[in-house]
N, C-alpha and C positions, 0 to 999 in steps of 0.2 A: 483530617491525616495532619496537619500541622498548617503552619501558616503560609512558608514558603509558596507551595502548592497551591492553595486555596486561595489565599490572597493574590497571586498572581492571577487565577482564573476567575477572579472576581473582577479584578482592575481591567481586564481584557474582554470580558463578555458583552460588547458591544460590538469589537471584531469578530472575534470567536464564534459567537450567535449563530448571526448571518450566515458566516463561511462552512461552519460545520454543516449548517440545515442545507444550504446548496449544494454542499457536495454529497451528503448523505440521501437526499431525492435524487438528484444526479443519478447516484450509483444505484439506485431503486429505479430509475428511471426505467432503465434497460432491462429484458426478459432473456435474458440465455436461453438457449435449448437445453435440453436433458442429452449428454454427450458422454462418452467413456472417464474423463477424468473426474468431471460431477457427480456421474454416477455409482461411482467406486467407492467415493466420501459418503454420497449418502447410503450408499446398501449398509458400509457399517453402520452409520449414524443408525437407521432402520434395524437392523438386528441386534446392535445395542439396547434399543426400545424395545421391540417387538419380542424379542426372543432371550434378552440376557445373554448374548451370545458377541464372538466375534467373527462368526461364519457367516456368511454371507447367500449360501447355498441357492433359497428363494427369488434373490435376486441378482446373482451370477451372468443372466443375459444380457442383463443391459449394459454391460462394460467387458472391454476387452482386456483394461488394467487390472488384471486381479493376480491371484497366487493359486497355489493347489498342494496341500500337503494333506497327506491321511487320508483321502475322500474327499476334501469336503475344501469350498473355495473360502478364500479371505481376499480382501483390498490390499493389492501391494502398496499403495501408499501410506504415509506418515500417518498416523492418527491425529494428531492436534485437530483440525478442521474437524473432522466428524465427532470427536468430541464435544469441542464448542457446539455443535448444531445439535447435541443432543437435549439441550433445557426445552428447546423451541420446539424440535418436534416430537416430545415426550408430548408437550403443551397440546399442538395438532393433533397428535394420532387418540389424544384423551378426550379431547373436544369433538373428535368426529367420530369416536365410537359412542358418546354420550347422545349425539345428535341423529345415530341413526346412519350416517351418513356413508359415502363409498370408500372404502381405504385404499389407499395409493396403491395402483396396480399398472400392468403393462399387459401385451399381446404380441406374439411376432406373426407379422403377413408374411405370407409368400412372395417370392418375387417376379410370380407370375399373375398379370393382370388378371386374366381369368381367373382364376382360382381366389384372388380376390374379392372378384367382383359374385363369385359361386359362394360368398364367405365362408371359404377355407382358411382356418385357423393352424398354425403350428406349434408342436410342441418344443418349450426353449432348450430343452435337452437335444431337440434333432435339428435345430437351426444351420443354417447353410449361409456360404457366402452369399449377397444379394437380397439375402430373408432381412425385413424391416421391423424394427422394434418400434410400436406406438402406445403412449402413454396415457393415463385418463386424466380428469382435471384436476382429482386430488394429488396424484403423481406430483403435478406441475407448479400446483398452489403448494402442496409442502417444502417441493424441492426450493422453489423463490424465497419464503420465509425463511427456513432453514441460512438460505446465502446469505438474503437481507439483515436479519440477526448476528449474522456471524462477519463474514466478509465485510459487507456496504460497512456494518457499523462501527468495527472493530478499526477500519480505516477512517472513519471520521474523527475517532480518538486520536490517528497518527497523524491527521493534518493538525489535531490542536499540537499534540508534540512539536513538530515542524514548526508551527510559528512560534512555540514560546523556544524552541533553540533560533531561530532567527530573530527574535527581538533580541537576542541577548548577544547576539552574531554582531547585528548591526545597530547596538548601544541605541536600543528604543525606538528606531526605528518602523513605525507600527505599519508602514502603508508599504514601506518596500519587502518587510513579512507578510503581510496580507497577500501581496500580488504575485510574490515567491511561492508562497502556499499552495494559493488558486493554481498556478502555472503546476506544480508537481500534478496536483491531484485530477486535472482534469486536459492536460495536453502532454499525458504519457502516459505508456502503458498501465502505467497504474490505476486509470479509470474502467478500462476495461478489465481487469482482473479483479479490481473492489466488486465486478457485477457476475461475479460466477464463484462456486464452491470450490476453489482449488484451495493449496497451501501458502503458494509462492505469495500474495499481497500479504497475508494473515502474516508469514515470519518477516516481511519487510517491515510490517507496523512495528511488530513486536520489538523487534530491533530496533528500530527508532526509538519509539517509547522508552527504552532502557536508558539509551544515548540520551535524550532529555529528562529524564530522572538522574543520571547520572552529573548532571551538568548543571541539575535544579538551584544549589547554590555559587556563588561566584567564592572563589579561592583566594585568602585574605589578599588586601591590596598593600598592604606595607609590609618591608622585608624583615621579616625575624618576629612577627605578628602568629599565636596558634592558629592551625586552621578551624575553621566553623566547623563546632559539631555538627553533624550529619543527624535530622529526625530518627529514632530507632526503626520508622518502619520502611527507609529509603532503600537501604542497602538490600533487605529480604526482595523488594520489589523491585528493583532492576534484575536481580536474580530471577523472580518469576517471569519476567517479562522474555528474559533469554533461556530459558524453561521450554517456555512453549514456542519460541522461534525454531528451537528441535522440536517441538513435538511435529510441529504444522511440515518442515522442510529440513531433514534430516542434513543436508549440505551447510547448515546453518551453522553447524558445530566450528567450524573454523571462525567468523566471524564473531562468534558468542566468545572465543578465547580472546580475539584480539581485544573485544569490548571488557573483558575481566582485566587483561591486562593495563587498558586505558584507565582504567578506573582506579586500578593498583598506581598508575603514574600520577593521575590526577586527584584522587583520593585518599592515598594511603593502603598500605598493605590491612592494615584491620576494613577497611571497608570493603575493600576486593574477598577478603575471608568473608562478609556480609553476605556478600552476592552470592558464591561460593553456594553460601547453606540454604540461601533463599530459590536458588537454582534446584537443590539435590532433590525435594521430593517431588519436581516434574522430571527426574531423572528415574525417579524410583516406578513412576507411574508408565514411564516409556516403558521401562523393564517388564513391567507386569504386564502390559498389554503383548510385548515380545514373546513372552511366557505363556501365556492364554493361547495365545493365534500361532506361533513358530517355535514353540517347544524350548527355545532359550531366551538369555535375555540381551544377546546381540546378534539373535536371528533378525532377520526384517524379511518383509514381502518381496524382498528381489532377492531374497535366494530359492523363492521358491516359485519365479515369474511361470505362468501359466502359457502363455502363448511361444511356441516356438521359435519363432522370428524373435523375441523380444529375449526371452531365455539365451539364445545365442549373444544376443547383444551383451548381454549382463554378466558374461558367463568369466571372464576375465576384468577382477578388479570391478567389480559393475559396471563395467561400462568406461571407466575411465583411462583416459589415455594421456600424452601428450599433448598438449597446447596444438593445432595447428593453425599455420598461420592464414593458409585459405579458408578457413574455418572465422577466423576470427576477422577476416575482413567482413566476410560475409552476415555476421553476425551485429556489426556496425554499420556498413555501410550499403550492402547488396537492398534487393528490390523488393526478396524474397523474404528474408528476416531480418532487415537492417535496421537497428535500433535509434541512429539518426536519420533513417530515412522517413520513419513514421515518427519521430520526434527529433525536428534539426534545432529543436530549443536545447536540448541537452549536449550539445557541441558548446555550447558556450559555459555551461556546469564544468566539461570538464578546464575550458581556459580557465575557467574564474578559481577552481580547486587549485589548480597549479601555481595561479600568480599568490594565493595565500599559504602558502609554503615559503612563500620568501621574507624575508626579513621583517620588510616593511614594505606594505602597500603602497602604491605610486597614488598621492593626494586625488588625483581623478577616480580612481578607485574604491578607495577606502570609506566606511562609515565613519564622520567624525566623531570622534572622540571612544573609538571602539576598540584600541589598543589600551585604555585605562578601566577599562572595565574587568581588566581580569581575566577575560575571556580566553581560552585558551587555542587560539587562532590555528596555527601552527601546528599542534597536535592534532587538531579536529580534522583540519584537510589533508594529512597525514592520515589518519584511519582513513577517513571516506575514500581516498585512491588505494588503500591497501585492500576497504572491502570491494571495491570495483574491479581493481588488478584481480582478485582472486576470483570473483562470479566470470569475469570476462577470457580468464585462463580456461577454469571448470568448462566452463559451456565450449569452449573452441577444442576441447580435448575428449567431450562424451561423445558417445558412439550414436547415438539420438541428439545432434547438437540444434535441430533445427525446432526439438520440442512438440511432434508430429502435428497434427490438428491445432494450431497456435498462434496466435498475433504475435509478434517482432519472438523474441530471442524468450522466451518465459521463463528460462531457467535463472535470467541476469534480472528479476524482476525487483527481488533483496536491497539489489545494491542501488535503486532508482532514486529513493530518499535521501542518500549519501550522497549520490550528484548534486540534488537540489540545494547542495549546502554551497556548491558551487553557484549558483548564480547571482546571488545580491552584487558581487563587483559587477556584473555585466550587465545589468538593470543599471547601473549607475552611470558608470562606463559610456556603454553604448547601447542607450535608451530606445532609440527607434531600431535597431536589429533586435535586440531584445524582444519588441512588441511585436515586429514584422513574424520570425521566428515562433513565436510563443502563440500567436493567432494561428498561423501555418498549422502548428501540430496540435492547440486543438481542434480544428477543425476538421483534422486528417483520422485522430483519434476517435471524432465525436461519430464520425459515419463508419469507421472500421469496428467500433462498438458496438451501433447498431446492426449494423450486418452479420455479425455474430464472433465473438472472440475465437470460436473454432476456424480461423481461416483454414483452407485450403491445404495440403505439402504440397503444391507448384504454384506458379507464377507469382503475377504481383496482388497481392491481399487487399490494395488501396482501388486501383485500376483495373485490376483483374476482376478483381472481387465483388467489394465493397459499395464502389460507386454505382455500377450496372444496377448493382439489385436495389438499392436507394435510390438513384435515376428514373428506374423503372419500377416504381413503386412496391416492388419485392422485396420486402426484408423480413421474409419468412422464408429460412433453410429447409433442408429437409427434416430440423428438429424442432423448428419452431421458434427460431430467434424474432424477439421483435421486441416494441417499446410502448409505454406506455400512450403517447401521442398516436399510434396506430392502433390502439385498442380502443381508442376512444374516436377512432374512422378518418385520423389525418391520412394524407397519402403522402409517401416518398419523403421528400424532404423536408412537407409541412410536418411531419410528425416528431422533427427536433424542434419546432418554436416554441413548447412551451419551456424546454430549456434555457431555449435561447433568452424566453420573457425572465424566468427564473434569474439568470445572472446578471441580466441588466437590470434589476429590482435587488439583488446581491451588490452589487457593484455600486449603485448609491449609496445602499446602505455603510458599506465600505469606505466609499469617501467620506460619507458623514464623520464615522469614527474616527478616522485617521486624520484628518482633517486638524491643522496645527490650531492648537488652544484657541488664540485671540480670534481664528478664523470662525470654530465655533461658539464662543461667546460674544454678545452684545457689548459693544462699548458703553462706560459708564460714564456718565456726564463729567466735564471736566469742572474742578472747582475752581475759582480765577479769586484769587486771594485782593481782600482789600488796597486800592493803591497807598497807602500808607504804610501798609507792613510791607515787611523786607521778608524778600526770599528766605525759606526754613533750610538750605541747603544749596551749597555754589552750585551753579549750572554743569550738564554733565561735561566732559572733554570730549572733544569731536573725535578724537582717537579710541574711546575707549570701545570696547569689543562689546560685543552684542550676547555671547556667550558667555561673559563675565557675571549673567544673573545667576541666583541659586536654584531657581525654576527650572533652568537648562542644563544644569552640572552634567558635563559630558562623562565622570567620572560614576555617576550613579546606573545600579546594574539595575535591569528593571524582572530580574530573576533574584536577586540578594533578599529581598523583602524578608 
């Protein structure tokens, strides 16, 4: 695709290999339950593959997140995650048919235990409150594979993009970039939402990849130099990522406009025009889906919501109202849905972004040589804070601000990678606090994900739900949430032991890969000149700076090759 990206990936493979592999295995380690949000998206994937249609009538009983129009049911979600899962499900469905296996299916059990014991089953059309949907093994496996090769796989690519961004932000500090990338990947709710077939994490990753591609090459370092010419594919690729972000989550349209403006500011109007052209085909795909399912290019599933309680909430401006300060406090600090309660390390990220807006970072917090690389630190920090503020205000004004059954404020998930760009100053300036909060965050997020990302709509998701289940050995909730350790027979907290060992291995690999070059290479034997030979050069001055060596020049940009 071109030397800037391929060359950088090759140069960083010793870091990116263990990091991406450990993250992908971690995301695949957790097996989320079939629940409304996932089932709605999976139902559309099945309809597209099995019926070549957007109508989900055969599966509509598996979800309450649906629309009803002209006598048929549809998914009410943005179609991006469902479309991305089509190739995987088509392969699974085709192989299952060839092998004569059971197709994905479900049945409805009555609420009365006696009726269940008697073998009574309920027609999905006659389902009532209290009745339970159960799924066969084929359904669970197909849903798991679709999620693994969409949400989890794209999340691993998102970590690669974040690492490259951080590498440039820190002027090539591989250790700091790797630590912050891993912290984002496993110590924030990104872990939980990379383990389910939702659209929020996919949206976050596509926005992140678009930003990384926009900053792939450094701007000119000398005043008056012409800007470096971008590869022909770069701007359309940025546009494609932005298009997929909106395909996965409609509210991403505003951050997409922010990123197009950022591209125009940093790369010029011509580049921004290429971004717009790259996003156009995907806008047409979205419009075509809306026409097929809802009769008009600007009509969405939220115009035809089926359940009355949801339809009433969406009736005015799709449920979006003025931000509520009390809700804003709740989605940041409360034990019910508080982002900083679940992942306190993100408080340092907000602090770090605010610091990066300053004209010059304090020496104790700045990466040496970072300002000489041409990295637009203040512009990126401003963009990240703008994206974060947008999602926080949007979520605090939404009628269902708690996200239903969810872990943390799920509508804010797309802002998380932007917040992560504020962590390097904290790692450098307050390392002990960073490690303490990162460790606590990783523990809490892992426990919450093991219990199930669909936390109840009441109480404390950690100490009222996740910890009791894990310590009691029960990590299978009503929908069957589990993890691979549990499936291997490891009880309770021990079911997370393989993950701990995985990250110990990854940590050792990353430590070796990010060690200073002098520490990684054996010292060569010194050559002693004969006594009669004069020295070939005068001895170094004791005041010479160790940073004057050309091999450690702080002005070289790790993403400008």
